[in-house]
mmCIF file as gemmi writes it, N, C-alpha and C atoms, coordinates in Angstrom:
data_model
loop_
_atom_site.group_PDB
_atom_site.id
_atom_site.type_symbol
_atom_site.label_atom_id
_atom_site.label_alt_id
_atom_site.label_comp_id
_atom_site.label_asym_id
_atom_site.label_entity_id
_atom_site.label_seq_id
_atom_site.pdbx_PDB_ins_code
_atom_site.Cartn_x
_atom_site.Cartn_y
_atom_site.Cartn_z
_atom_site.occupancy
_atom_site.B_iso_or_equiv
_atom_site.pdbx_formal_charge
_atom_site.auth_seq_id
_atom_site.auth_asym_id
_atom_site.pdbx_PDB_model_num
ATOM 1 N N . MET Axp A 1 ? 0.836 -1.162 0 1 0 ? 1 A 1
ATOM 2 C CA . MET Axp A 1 ? 0 0 0 1 0 ? 1 A 1
ATOM 3 C C . MET Axp A 1 ? 0.89 1.237 0 1 0 ? 1 A 1
ATOM 4 N N . PRO Axp A 2 ? 0.622 2.17 -0.854 1 0 ? 2 A 1
ATOM 5 C CA . PRO Axp A 2 ? 1.434 3.39 -0.881 1 0 ? 2 A 1
ATOM 6 C C . PRO Axp A 2 ? 1.465 4.073 0.488 1 0 ? 2 A 1
ATOM 7 N N . GLY Axp A 3 ? 2.653 4.476 0.889 1 0 ? 3 A 1
ATOM 8 C CA . GLY Axp A 3 ? 2.82 5.147 2.175 1 0 ? 3 A 1
ATOM 9 C C . GLY Axp A 3 ? 2.992 4.227 3.363 1 0 ? 3 A 1
ATOM 10 N N . SER Axp A 4 ? 2.906 2.93 3.144 1 0 ? 4 A 1
ATOM 11 C CA . SER Axp A 4 ? 3.041 1.98 4.238 1 0 ? 4 A 1
ATOM 12 C C . SER Axp A 4 ? 4.494 1.594 4.439 1 0 ? 4 A 1
ATOM 13 N N . HIS Axp A 5 ? 4.88 1.47 5.698 1 0 ? 5 A 1
ATOM 14 C CA . HIS Axp A 5 ? 6.21 0.962 6.034 1 0 ? 5 A 1
ATOM 15 C C . HIS Axp A 5 ? 6.203 -0.562 6.085 1 0 ? 5 A 1
ATOM 16 N N . CYS Axp A 6 ? 5.016 -1.138 6.106 1 0 ? 6 A 1
ATOM 17 C CA . CYS Axp A 6 ? 4.865 -2.595 6.194 1 0 ? 6 A 1
ATOM 18 C C . CYS Axp A 6 ? 4.937 -3.19 4.793 1 0 ? 6 A 1
ATOM 19 N N . ASP Axp A 7 ? 6.129 -3.631 4.422 1 0 ? 7 A 1
ATOM 20 C CA . ASP Axp A 7 ? 6.334 -4.15 3.07 1 0 ? 7 A 1
ATOM 21 C C . ASP Axp A 7 ? 6.726 -5.63 3.064 1 0 ? 7 A 1
ATOM 22 N N . HIS Axp A 8 ? 6.495 -6.314 4.193 1 0 ? 8 A 1
ATOM 23 C CA . HIS Axp A 8 ? 6.729 -7.748 4.328 1 0 ? 8 A 1
ATOM 24 C C . HIS Axp A 8 ? 5.485 -8.368 4.968 1 0 ? 8 A 1
ATOM 25 N N . LEU Axp A 9 ? 5.379 -9.687 4.897 1 0 ? 9 A 1
ATOM 26 C CA . LEU Axp A 9 ? 4.291 -10.393 5.574 1 0 ? 9 A 1
ATOM 27 C C . LEU Axp A 9 ? 4.872 -11.405 6.542 1 0 ? 9 A 1
ATOM 28 N N . LEU Axp A 10 ? 4.273 -11.496 7.703 1 0 ? 10 A 1
ATOM 29 C CA . LEU Axp A 10 ? 4.63 -12.489 8.705 1 0 ? 10 A 1
ATOM 30 C C . LEU Axp A 10 ? 3.463 -13.461 8.816 1 0 ? 10 A 1
ATOM 31 N N . ILE Axp A 11 ? 3.711 -14.724 8.561 1 0 ? 11 A 1
ATOM 32 C CA . ILE Axp A 11 ? 2.688 -15.748 8.703 1 0 ? 11 A 1
ATOM 33 C C . ILE Axp A 11 ? 2.801 -16.305 10.123 1 0 ? 11 A 1
ATOM 34 N N . SER Axp A 12 ? 1.71 -16.228 10.874 1 0 ? 12 A 1
ATOM 35 C CA . SER Axp A 12 ? 1.776 -16.666 12.27 1 0 ? 12 A 1
ATOM 36 C C . SER Axp A 12 ? 0.447 -17.261 12.71 1 0 ? 12 A 1
ATOM 37 N N . LEU Axp A 13 ? 0.462 -17.816 13.904 1 0 ? 13 A 1
ATOM 38 C CA . LEU Axp A 13 ? -0.756 -18.354 14.501 1 0 ? 13 A 1
ATOM 39 C C . LEU Axp A 13 ? -1.69 -17.193 14.829 1 0 ? 13 A 1
ATOM 40 N N . PRO Axp A 14 ? -2.974 -17.453 14.858 1 0 ? 14 A 1
ATOM 41 C CA . PRO Axp A 14 ? -3.934 -16.381 15.167 1 0 ? 14 A 1
ATOM 42 C C . PRO Axp A 14 ? -4.026 -16.129 16.671 1 0 ? 14 A 1
ATOM 43 N N . TYR Axp A 15 ? -2.889 -15.721 17.289 1 0 ? 15 A 1
ATOM 44 C CA . TYR Axp A 15 ? -2.81 -15.54 18.741 1 0 ? 15 A 1
ATOM 45 C C . TYR Axp A 15 ? -3.96 -14.729 19.34 1 0 ? 15 A 1
ATOM 46 N N . PRO Axp A 16 ? -4.325 -13.607 18.751 1 0 ? 16 A 1
ATOM 47 C CA . PRO Axp A 16 ? -5.368 -12.798 19.392 1 0 ? 16 A 1
ATOM 48 C C . PRO Axp A 16 ? -6.719 -13.511 19.498 1 0 ? 16 A 1
ATOM 49 N N . HIS Axp A 17 ? -6.939 -14.543 18.696 1 0 ? 17 A 1
ATOM 50 C CA . HIS Axp A 17 ? -8.233 -15.203 18.657 1 0 ? 17 A 1
ATOM 51 C C . HIS Axp A 17 ? -8.246 -16.56 19.35 1 0 ? 17 A 1
ATOM 52 N N . GLY Axp A 18 ? -7.111 -16.984 19.858 1 0 ? 18 A 1
ATOM 53 C CA . GLY Axp A 18 ? -7.042 -18.239 20.597 1 0 ? 18 A 1
ATOM 54 C C . GLY Axp A 18 ? -6.951 -19.468 19.712 1 0 ? 18 A 1
ATOM 55 N N . PRO Axp A 19 ? -6.664 -20.618 20.317 1 0 ? 19 A 1
ATOM 56 C CA . PRO Axp A 19 ? -6.432 -21.852 19.562 1 0 ? 19 A 1
ATOM 57 C C . PRO Axp A 19 ? -7.673 -22.401 18.871 1 0 ? 19 A 1
ATOM 58 N N . ASP Axp A 20 ? -8.865 -21.993 19.311 1 0 ? 20 A 1
ATOM 59 C CA . ASP Axp A 20 ? -10.072 -22.506 18.663 1 0 ? 20 A 1
ATOM 60 C C . ASP Axp A 20 ? -10.17 -22.06 17.209 1 0 ? 20 A 1
ATOM 61 N N . LEU Axp A 21 ? -9.594 -20.915 16.878 1 0 ? 21 A 1
ATOM 62 C CA . LEU Axp A 21 ? -9.629 -20.455 15.491 1 0 ? 21 A 1
ATOM 63 C C . LEU Axp A 21 ? -8.588 -21.175 14.635 1 0 ? 21 A 1
ATOM 64 N N . GLU Axp A 22 ? -7.476 -21.56 15.225 1 0 ? 22 A 1
ATOM 65 C CA . GLU Axp A 22 ? -6.396 -22.179 14.45 1 0 ? 22 A 1
ATOM 66 C C . GLU Axp A 22 ? -6.815 -23.489 13.799 1 0 ? 22 A 1
ATOM 67 N N . HIS Axp A 23 ? -7.515 -24.326 14.521 1 0 ? 23 A 1
ATOM 68 C CA . HIS Axp A 23 ? -7.92 -25.627 13.99 1 0 ? 23 A 1
ATOM 69 C C . HIS Axp A 23 ? -9.425 -25.625 13.752 1 0 ? 23 A 1
ATOM 70 N N . CYS Axp A 24 ? -9.787 -25.735 12.498 1 0 ? 24 A 1
ATOM 71 C CA . CYS Axp A 24 ? -11.183 -25.646 12.095 1 0 ? 24 A 1
ATOM 72 C C . CYS Axp A 24 ? -11.626 -27 11.545 1 0 ? 24 A 1
ATOM 73 N N . PRO Axp A 25 ? -12.489 -27.709 12.277 1 0 ? 25 A 1
ATOM 74 C CA . PRO Axp A 25 ? -12.95 -29.006 11.778 1 0 ? 25 A 1
ATOM 75 C C . PRO Axp A 25 ? -13.877 -28.835 10.577 1 0 ? 25 A 1
ATOM 76 N N . LEU Axp A 26 ? -13.714 -29.72 9.617 1 0 ? 26 A 1
ATOM 77 C CA . LEU Axp A 26 ? -14.551 -29.747 8.426 1 0 ? 26 A 1
ATOM 78 C C . LEU Axp A 26 ? -15.11 -31.159 8.268 1 0 ? 26 A 1
ATOM 79 N N . PRO Axp A 27 ? -16.178 -31.326 7.512 1 0 ? 27 A 1
ATOM 80 C CA . PRO Axp A 27 ? -16.766 -32.668 7.363 1 0 ? 27 A 1
ATOM 81 C C . PRO Axp A 27 ? -15.78 -33.726 6.868 1 0 ? 27 A 1
ATOM 82 N N . ASP Axp A 28 ? -14.862 -33.352 5.989 1 0 ? 28 A 1
ATOM 83 C CA . ASP Axp A 28 ? -13.91 -34.327 5.437 1 0 ? 28 A 1
ATOM 84 C C . ASP Axp A 28 ? -12.485 -34.128 5.943 1 0 ? 28 A 1
ATOM 85 N N . GLY Axp A 29 ? -12.308 -33.505 7.077 1 0 ? 29 A 1
ATOM 86 C CA . GLY Axp A 29 ? -10.96 -33.263 7.592 1 0 ? 29 A 1
ATOM 87 C C . GLY Axp A 29 ? -10.932 -32.016 8.449 1 0 ? 29 A 1
ATOM 88 N N . HIS Axp A 30 ? -9.928 -31.183 8.234 1 0 ? 30 A 1
ATOM 89 C CA . HIS Axp A 30 ? -9.833 -29.94 8.985 1 0 ? 30 A 1
ATOM 90 C C . HIS Axp A 30 ? -9.012 -28.926 8.198 1 0 ? 30 A 1
ATOM 91 N N . ALA Axp A 31 ? -9.118 -27.687 8.599 1 0 ? 31 A 1
ATOM 92 C CA . ALA Axp A 31 ? -8.305 -26.614 8.029 1 0 ? 31 A 1
ATOM 93 C C . ALA Axp A 31 ? -7.525 -25.969 9.172 1 0 ? 31 A 1
ATOM 94 N N . ARG Axp A 32 ? -6.337 -25.544 8.873 1 0 ? 32 A 1
ATOM 95 C CA . ARG Axp A 32 ? -5.537 -24.809 9.855 1 0 ? 32 A 1
ATOM 96 C C . ARG Axp A 32 ? -5.537 -23.352 9.413 1 0 ? 32 A 1
ATOM 97 N N . ILE Axp A 33 ? -5.971 -22.48 10.287 1 0 ? 33 A 1
ATOM 98 C CA . ILE Axp A 33 ? -6.086 -21.065 9.975 1 0 ? 33 A 1
ATOM 99 C C . ILE Axp A 33 ? -4.861 -20.337 10.538 1 0 ? 33 A 1
ATOM 100 N N . LEU Axp A 34 ? -4.161 -19.633 9.685 1 0 ? 34 A 1
ATOM 101 C CA . LEU Axp A 34 ? -3.028 -18.8 10.083 1 0 ? 34 A 1
ATOM 102 C C . LEU Axp A 34 ? -3.343 -17.364 9.685 1 0 ? 34 A 1
ATOM 103 N N . ARG Axp A 35 ? -2.569 -16.419 10.204 1 0 ? 35 A 1
ATOM 104 C CA . ARG Axp A 35 ? -2.795 -15.031 9.812 1 0 ? 35 A 1
ATOM 105 C C . ARG Axp A 35 ? -1.578 -14.5 9.075 1 0 ? 35 A 1
ATOM 106 N N . ALA Axp A 36 ? -1.837 -13.609 8.148 1 0 ? 36 A 1
ATOM 107 C CA . ALA Axp A 36 ? -0.784 -12.915 7.413 1 0 ? 36 A 1
ATOM 108 C C . ALA Axp A 36 ? -0.765 -11.486 7.941 1 0 ? 36 A 1
ATOM 109 N N . LEU Axp A 37 ? 0.286 -11.148 8.662 1 0 ? 37 A 1
ATOM 110 C CA . LEU Axp A 37 ? 0.395 -9.856 9.32 1 0 ? 37 A 1
ATOM 111 C C . LEU Axp A 37 ? 1.395 -8.972 8.577 1 0 ? 37 A 1
ATOM 112 N N . PRO Axp A 38 ? 0.981 -7.797 8.114 1 0 ? 38 A 1
ATOM 113 C CA . PRO Axp A 38 ? 1.931 -6.889 7.48 1 0 ? 38 A 1
ATOM 114 C C . PRO Axp A 38 ? 2.97 -6.418 8.505 1 0 ? 38 A 1
ATOM 115 N N . VAL Axp A 39 ? 4.238 -6.52 8.143 1 0 ? 39 A 1
ATOM 116 C CA . VAL Axp A 39 ? 5.326 -6.106 9.027 1 0 ? 39 A 1
ATOM 117 C C . VAL Axp A 39 ? 6.356 -5.302 8.24 1 0 ? 39 A 1
ATOM 118 N N . THR Axp A 40 ? 7.233 -4.639 8.971 1 0 ? 40 A 1
ATOM 119 C CA . THR Axp A 40 ? 8.281 -3.842 8.345 1 0 ? 40 A 1
ATOM 120 C C . THR Axp A 40 ? 9.548 -4.681 8.143 1 0 ? 40 A 1
ATOM 121 N N . ALA Axp A 41 ? 10.459 -4.169 7.354 1 0 ? 41 A 1
ATOM 122 C CA . ALA Axp A 41 ? 11.746 -4.846 7.15 1 0 ? 41 A 1
ATOM 123 C C . ALA Axp A 41 ? 12.498 -4.952 8.47 1 0 ? 41 A 1
ATOM 124 N N . ALA Axp A 42 ? 12.433 -3.906 9.301 1 0 ? 42 A 1
ATOM 125 C CA . ALA Axp A 42 ? 13.116 -3.925 10.599 1 0 ? 42 A 1
ATOM 126 C C . ALA Axp A 42 ? 12.524 -5.004 11.513 1 0 ? 42 A 1
ATOM 127 N N . GLU Axp A 43 ? 11.211 -5.178 11.473 1 0 ? 43 A 1
ATOM 128 C CA . GLU Axp A 43 ? 10.578 -6.214 12.282 1 0 ? 43 A 1
ATOM 129 C C . GLU Axp A 43 ? 10.964 -7.602 11.79 1 0 ? 43 A 1
ATOM 130 N N . THR Axp A 44 ? 11.078 -7.767 10.486 1 0 ? 44 A 1
ATOM 131 C CA . THR Axp A 44 ? 11.524 -9.041 9.92 1 0 ? 44 A 1
ATOM 132 C C . THR Axp A 44 ? 12.949 -9.351 10.376 1 0 ? 44 A 1
ATOM 133 N N . ALA Axp A 45 ? 13.816 -8.341 10.349 1 0 ? 45 A 1
ATOM 134 C CA . ALA Axp A 45 ? 15.197 -8.525 10.806 1 0 ? 45 A 1
ATOM 135 C C . ALA Axp A 45 ? 15.232 -8.835 12.304 1 0 ? 45 A 1
ATOM 136 N N . TYR Axp A 46 ? 14.396 -8.17 13.084 1 0 ? 46 A 1
ATOM 137 C CA . TYR Axp A 46 ? 14.319 -8.428 14.528 1 0 ? 46 A 1
ATOM 138 C C . TYR Axp A 46 ? 13.91 -9.874 14.778 1 0 ? 46 A 1
ATOM 139 N N . ARG Axp A 47 ? 12.931 -10.357 14.013 1 0 ? 47 A 1
ATOM 140 C CA . ARG Axp A 47 ? 12.474 -11.742 14.167 1 0 ? 47 A 1
ATOM 141 C C . ARG Axp A 47 ? 13.613 -12.722 13.874 1 0 ? 47 A 1
ATOM 142 N N . ARG Axp A 48 ? 14.374 -12.454 12.836 1 0 ? 48 A 1
ATOM 143 C CA . ARG Axp A 48 ? 15.496 -13.345 12.499 1 0 ? 48 A 1
ATOM 144 C C . ARG Axp A 48 ? 16.523 -13.399 13.621 1 0 ? 48 A 1
ATOM 145 N N . GLU Axp A 49 ? 16.753 -12.256 14.264 1 0 ? 49 A 1
ATOM 146 C CA . GLU Axp A 49 ? 17.776 -12.195 15.307 1 0 ? 49 A 1
ATOM 147 C C . GLU Axp A 49 ? 17.275 -12.687 16.668 1 0 ? 49 A 1
ATOM 148 N N . HIS Axp A 50 ? 16.033 -12.357 17.009 1 0 ? 50 A 1
ATOM 149 C CA . HIS Axp A 50 ? 15.536 -12.623 18.365 1 0 ? 50 A 1
ATOM 150 C C . HIS Axp A 50 ? 14.461 -13.706 18.442 1 0 ? 50 A 1
ATOM 151 N N . GLY Axp A 51 ? 13.91 -14.1 17.3 1 0 ? 51 A 1
ATOM 152 C CA . GLY Axp A 51 ? 12.892 -15.143 17.287 1 0 ? 51 A 1
ATOM 153 C C . GLY Axp A 51 ? 11.485 -14.595 17.153 1 0 ? 51 A 1
ATOM 154 N N . HIS Axp A 52 ? 10.614 -15.49 16.723 1 0 ? 52 A 1
ATOM 155 C CA . HIS Axp A 52 ? 9.222 -15.131 16.458 1 0 ? 52 A 1
ATOM 156 C C . HIS Axp A 52 ? 8.496 -14.654 17.719 1 0 ? 52 A 1
ATOM 157 N N . ASN Axp A 53 ? 8.673 -15.382 18.824 1 0 ? 53 A 1
ATOM 158 C CA . ASN Axp A 53 ? 7.982 -15.021 20.058 1 0 ? 53 A 1
ATOM 159 C C . ASN Axp A 53 ? 8.403 -13.653 20.574 1 0 ? 53 A 1
ATOM 160 N N . ALA Axp A 54 ? 9.667 -13.306 20.409 1 0 ? 54 A 1
ATOM 161 C CA . ALA Axp A 54 ? 10.141 -11.985 20.845 1 0 ? 54 A 1
ATOM 162 C C . ALA Axp A 54 ? 9.456 -10.882 20.04 1 0 ? 54 A 1
ATOM 163 N N . LEU Axp A 55 ? 9.283 -11.104 18.757 1 0 ? 55 A 1
ATOM 164 C CA . LEU Axp A 55 ? 8.6 -10.108 17.939 1 0 ? 55 A 1
ATOM 165 C C . LEU Axp A 55 ? 7.132 -10.003 18.338 1 0 ? 55 A 1
ATOM 166 N N . GLU Axp A 56 ? 6.476 -11.124 18.577 1 0 ? 56 A 1
ATOM 167 C CA . GLU Axp A 56 ? 5.075 -11.1 19.011 1 0 ? 56 A 1
ATOM 168 C C . GLU Axp A 56 ? 4.942 -10.345 20.34 1 0 ? 56 A 1
ATOM 169 N N . ARG Axp A 57 ? 5.927 -10.512 21.236 1 0 ? 57 A 1
ATOM 170 C CA . ARG Axp A 57 ? 5.889 -9.777 22.505 1 0 ? 57 A 1
ATOM 171 C C . ARG Axp A 57 ? 5.986 -8.271 22.262 1 0 ? 57 A 1
ATOM 172 N N . LEU Axp A 58 ? 6.836 -7.868 21.318 1 0 ? 58 A 1
ATOM 173 C CA . LEU Axp A 58 ? 6.924 -6.439 20.98 1 0 ? 58 A 1
ATOM 174 C C . LEU Axp A 58 ? 5.588 -5.917 20.467 1 0 ? 58 A 1
ATOM 175 N N . PHE Axp A 59 ? 4.942 -6.701 19.627 1 0 ? 59 A 1
ATOM 176 C CA . PHE Axp A 59 ? 3.626 -6.288 19.128 1 0 ? 59 A 1
ATOM 177 C C . PHE Axp A 59 ? 2.66 -6.082 20.289 1 0 ? 59 A 1
ATOM 178 N N . ASP Axp A 60 ? 2.674 -6.999 21.252 1 0 ? 60 A 1
ATOM 179 C CA . ASP Axp A 60 ? 1.791 -6.877 22.413 1 0 ? 60 A 1
ATOM 180 C C . ASP Axp A 60 ? 2.15 -5.659 23.262 1 0 ? 60 A 1
ATOM 181 N N . GLU Axp A 61 ? 3.448 -5.472 23.52 1 0 ? 61 A 1
ATOM 182 C CA . GLU Axp A 61 ? 3.899 -4.342 24.345 1 0 ? 61 A 1
ATOM 183 C C . GLU Axp A 61 ? 3.505 -3.007 23.732 1 0 ? 61 A 1
ATOM 184 N N . HIS Axp A 62 ? 3.56 -2.921 22.416 1 0 ? 62 A 1
ATOM 185 C CA . HIS Axp A 62 ? 3.247 -1.667 21.721 1 0 ? 62 A 1
ATOM 186 C C . HIS Axp A 62 ? 1.783 -1.586 21.301 1 0 ? 62 A 1
ATOM 187 N N . ALA Axp A 63 ? 1.027 -2.619 21.615 1 0 ? 63 A 1
ATOM 188 C CA . ALA Axp A 63 ? -0.413 -2.669 21.296 1 0 ? 63 A 1
ATOM 189 C C . ALA Axp A 63 ? -0.678 -2.235 19.857 1 0 ? 63 A 1
ATOM 190 N N . ILE Axp A 64 ? 0.024 -2.893 18.918 1 0 ? 64 A 1
ATOM 191 C CA . ILE Axp A 64 ? -0.149 -2.528 17.51 1 0 ? 64 A 1
ATOM 192 C C . ILE Axp A 64 ? -1.575 -2.824 17.052 1 0 ? 64 A 1
ATOM 193 N N . VAL Axp A 65 ? -1.981 -2.104 16.041 1 0 ? 65 A 1
ATOM 194 C CA . VAL Axp A 65 ? -3.24 -2.39 15.354 1 0 ? 65 A 1
ATOM 195 C C . VAL Axp A 65 ? -2.839 -3.142 14.09 1 0 ? 65 A 1
ATOM 196 N N . PRO Axp A 66 ? -3.004 -4.472 14.052 1 0 ? 66 A 1
ATOM 197 C CA . PRO Axp A 66 ? -2.48 -5.272 12.95 1 0 ? 66 A 1
ATOM 198 C C . PRO Axp A 66 ? -3.07 -4.92 11.589 1 0 ? 66 A 1
ATOM 199 N N . THR Axp A 67 ? -4.224 -4.283 11.566 1 0 ? 67 A 1
ATOM 200 C CA . THR Axp A 67 ? -4.845 -3.927 10.285 1 0 ? 67 A 1
ATOM 201 C C . THR Axp A 67 ? -4.434 -2.535 9.806 1 0 ? 67 A 1
ATOM 202 N N . ASP Axp A 68 ? -3.578 -1.841 10.556 1 0 ? 68 A 1
ATOM 203 C CA . ASP Axp A 68 ? -3.125 -0.505 10.164 1 0 ? 68 A 1
ATOM 204 C C . ASP Axp A 68 ? -1.84 -0.608 9.35 1 0 ? 68 A 1
ATOM 205 N N . PRO Axp A 69 ? -1.921 -0.473 8.024 1 0 ? 69 A 1
ATOM 206 C CA . PRO Axp A 69 ? -0.716 -0.607 7.205 1 0 ? 69 A 1
ATOM 207 C C . PRO Axp A 69 ? 0.26 0.558 7.364 1 0 ? 69 A 1
ATOM 208 N N . ARG Axp A 70 ? -0.164 1.623 8.023 1 0 ? 70 A 1
ATOM 209 C CA . ARG Axp A 70 ? 0.713 2.782 8.199 1 0 ? 70 A 1
ATOM 210 C C . ARG Axp A 70 ? 1.243 2.892 9.622 1 0 ? 70 A 1
ATOM 211 N N . ARG Axp A 71 ? 1.099 1.819 10.383 1 0 ? 71 A 1
ATOM 212 C CA . ARG Axp A 71 ? 1.586 1.852 11.767 1 0 ? 71 A 1
ATOM 213 C C . ARG Axp A 71 ? 3.101 1.954 11.767 1 0 ? 71 A 1
ATOM 214 N N . PRO Axp A 72 ? 3.674 2.544 12.82 1 0 ? 72 A 1
ATOM 215 C CA . PRO Axp A 72 ? 5.137 2.611 12.903 1 0 ? 72 A 1
ATOM 216 C C . PRO Axp A 72 ? 5.729 1.253 13.265 1 0 ? 72 A 1
ATOM 217 N N . SER Axp A 73 ? 6.969 1.071 12.92 1 0 ? 73 A 1
ATOM 218 C CA . SER Axp A 73 ? 7.675 -0.16 13.259 1 0 ? 73 A 1
ATOM 219 C C . SER Axp A 73 ? 7.922 -0.207 14.763 1 0 ? 73 A 1
ATOM 220 N N . VAL Axp A 74 ? 7.88 -1.402 15.325 1 0 ? 74 A 1
ATOM 221 C CA . VAL Axp A 74 ? 8.177 -1.575 16.754 1 0 ? 74 A 1
ATOM 222 C C . VAL Axp A 74 ? 9.61 -2.046 16.969 1 0 ? 74 A 1
ATOM 223 N N . ALA Axp A 75 ? 10.346 -2.259 15.91 1 0 ? 75 A 1
ATOM 224 C CA . ALA Axp A 75 ? 11.724 -2.749 16.018 1 0 ? 75 A 1
ATOM 225 C C . ALA Axp A 75 ? 12.702 -1.692 15.547 1 0 ? 75 A 1
């Protein structure tokens, strides 16, 4: 999106919605639901250095709005 600092995607578990959303039973099996979260290059680099959980903690600490493509980077 023009003007957005979030130019990468992070595929992760749907933490804000709990484990009931992750595993969705279907008549012939199941689906696993993941989320695609827009992130910045700095956040991607932070994840590589500190791990996925550390980045998720930063998101929680900064109370990011995951649907805001113009949010500032937390890393």
